[in-house]
C-alpha positions as CSV (number, residue, x, y, z in Angstrom):
1,M,37.2,17.3,-41.6
2,R,34.1,19.4,-41.9
3,S,31.3,19.2,-39.4
4,S,27.9,18.2,-40.6
5,G,26.7,21.8,-40.2
6,E,29.5,23.1,-42.4
7,A,28.8,20.4,-45.0
8,A,25.1,21.3,-45.0
9,A,25.8,25.0,-45.4
10,L,28.1,24.2,-48.3
11,S,25.5,22.0,-49.9
12,A,22.8,24.7,-49.4
13,A,25.2,27.3,-50.9
14,S,25.9,25.0,-53.8
15,R,22.2,24.4,-54.5
16,Q,21.6,28.2,-54.3
17,H,24.4,28.8,-56.8
18,E,22.9,26.1,-59.2
19,R,19.4,27.7,-59.0
20,S,20.9,31.1,-59.7
21,A,22.9,29.8,-62.6
22,M,19.8,28.1,-64.0
23,L,17.8,31.3,-63.7
24,S,20.5,33.2,-65.5
25,K,20.5,30.6,-68.3
26,I,16.7,30.8,-68.6
27,F,16.9,34.6,-68.9
28,N,19.8,34.5,-71.4
29,L,17.9,32.0,-73.6
30,L,14.6,34.0,-73.3
31,A,16.4,37.2,-74.3
32,A,18.0,35.4,-77.3
33,F,14.6,33.9,-78.3
34,L,12.8,37.2,-78.1
35,V,15.5,39.0,-80.2
36,A,15.3,36.2,-82.8
37,A,11.5,36.2,-82.8
38,I,11.4,40.0,-83.3
39,A,14.0,39.9,-86.1
40,T,12.3,37.0,-87.8
41,T,8.8,38.6,-87.6
42,M,10.0,42.0,-88.8
43,S,11.9,40.4,-91.7
44,L,8.8,38.4,-92.7
45,Q,6.8,41.6,-92.6
46,V,9.4,43.5,-94.7
47,F,9.5,40.6,-97.2
48,Q,5.7,40.5,-97.4
49,R,5.4,44.3,-97.9
50,F,8.2,45.0,-100.4
51,V,8.5,41.7,-102.2
52,M,5.0,40.2,-102.2
53,N,3.4,43.7,-102.2
54,Q,1.0,42.8,-99.4
55,S,1.3,43.1,-95.6
56,L,0.3,40.7,-92.9
57,P,-2.0,42.0,-90.2
58,W,-0.3,40.5,-87.2
59,P,3.5,41.2,-87.2
60,D,3.3,44.8,-85.9
61,E,1.1,44.0,-83.0
62,L,3.2,40.9,-82.1
63,V,6.5,42.7,-82.3
64,G,5.2,45.5,-80.1
65,N,4.3,43.0,-77.4
66,L,7.5,41.1,-77.8
67,L,9.4,44.4,-77.3
68,V,7.6,44.8,-74.0
69,A,8.7,41.3,-72.9
70,L,12.3,42.0,-74.2
71,A,12.5,45.2,-72.2
72,M,11.5,43.4,-69.0
73,V,13.9,40.5,-69.7
74,G,16.7,43.0,-70.5
75,G,16.0,44.9,-67.3
76,T,16.3,41.7,-65.4
77,L,19.6,40.8,-67.1
78,A,20.9,44.3,-66.4
79,M,20.0,44.0,-62.7
80,R,21.7,40.6,-62.6
81,D,24.9,42.1,-64.0
82,G,24.7,45.2,-61.9
83,A,24.5,47.3,-65.0
84,H,21.6,49.6,-63.9
85,I,22.5,53.2,-63.4
86,R,23.5,54.2,-59.9
87,V,24.2,57.7,-58.7
88,R,27.5,57.3,-56.8
89,V,28.4,60.9,-56.2
90,L,27.7,60.6,-52.5
91,W,29.8,57.5,-52.2
92,Y,32.9,59.5,-53.0
93,T,32.2,62.3,-50.6
94,L,30.8,60.5,-47.5
95,P,32.8,58.6,-44.9
96,Q,32.7,54.8,-45.3
97,P,30.1,54.1,-42.6
98,W,27.7,56.5,-44.3
99,V,28.4,55.0,-47.7
100,N,27.2,51.6,-46.4
101,I,24.1,53.2,-44.9
102,V,23.3,54.9,-48.3
103,R,23.9,51.6,-50.2
104,V,21.7,49.6,-47.9
105,T,19.0,52.2,-48.0
106,A,19.1,52.4,-51.8
107,D,18.9,48.6,-52.0
108,V,16.0,48.4,-49.5
109,L,14.1,51.1,-51.5
110,S,14.9,49.3,-54.7
111,I,13.6,46.0,-53.4
112,A,10.4,47.7,-52.0
113,F,9.8,49.4,-55.3
114,L,10.4,46.3,-57.5
115,L,8.1,44.2,-55.3
116,L,5.4,46.9,-55.2
117,V,5.4,47.1,-59.0
118,A,5.2,43.3,-59.2
119,W,2.3,43.2,-56.7
120,V,0.4,46.1,-58.3
121,S,0.8,44.7,-61.9
122,W,-0.4,41.2,-61.1
123,P,-4.1,42.0,-61.2
124,N,-3.6,43.5,-64.7
125,V,-2.1,40.1,-65.8
126,V,-5.1,38.3,-64.6
127,R,-7.4,40.7,-66.3
128,M,-5.5,40.8,-69.6
129,W,-5.2,37.0,-69.7
130,R,-8.8,36.9,-70.9
131,V,-8.1,39.4,-73.7
132,D,-6.5,38.2,-76.9
133,L,-4.4,40.3,-79.3
134,T,-6.5,41.9,-82.0
135,T,-4.9,40.0,-84.8
136,L,-3.8,36.7,-83.1
137,D,-5.4,34.2,-80.8
138,V,-2.8,34.9,-78.1
139,P,-3.6,36.3,-74.7
140,V,-2.3,39.8,-74.0
141,G,-1.6,38.6,-70.4
142,L,1.2,36.4,-71.7
143,F,3.2,39.5,-72.5
144,V,1.9,41.6,-69.6
145,A,3.0,38.7,-67.2
146,T,6.6,39.6,-67.9
147,V,6.3,42.7,-65.8
148,P,5.6,41.1,-62.4
149,V,7.7,38.1,-63.1
150,C,10.7,40.1,-64.2
151,F,10.3,42.6,-61.4
152,V,10.3,39.8,-58.8
153,C,13.5,38.4,-60.4
154,M,15.0,41.9,-60.4
155,A,14.3,42.1,-56.6
156,Y,15.9,38.7,-56.2
157,Y,19.1,39.9,-57.9
158,V,19.2,43.1,-55.7
159,I,18.8,40.9,-52.6
160,R,21.4,38.4,-53.9
161,R,23.9,41.2,-54.6
162,S,23.4,43.2,-51.4
163,V,22.4,40.6,-48.8
164,L,23.9,37.3,-49.9
165,T,27.2,38.6,-51.2
166,G,27.7,41.2,-48.5
167,P,29.3,44.6,-48.7
168,K,31.7,45.1,-51.6
169,H,34.2,47.8,-52.5
170,L,33.1,51.2,-53.8
171,E,33.4,50.4,-57.4
172,D,30.7,47.6,-57.7
């Protein structure tokens, strides 16, 4: 039988896993939506230009801002999957204790950088929320908000990978 402390720890771990899985699903759906929105908008613009012989004023601006959002969401998905580039040359030449120190240092610096960018970019979101796109009545802040939100999520994934899952083998 498990003690109440063990049961509570398992329950907390289960809730953490569920929240993480939900966050992953949200980012997967958001990425799919953004790709579909970009493809649809550009297809509409191509149809309008080459078939109807007139162009709409808003697709280019909208797609540019959707691409910013997609880049941020894609960066978050890459961080979640551990697909961001790491320079591992030191890992193969240093003794194991030093490899762990280098990995922890890199993770701490990554987390600090990601949270700093999120912090510094937030005032820009607030400012840009009052500004609409030139051709649409949509606040620019909606797209700019993806920067701090995604950078916080990237920091979460670094923390989750390095702190919550513990040290892994050299190839992760």
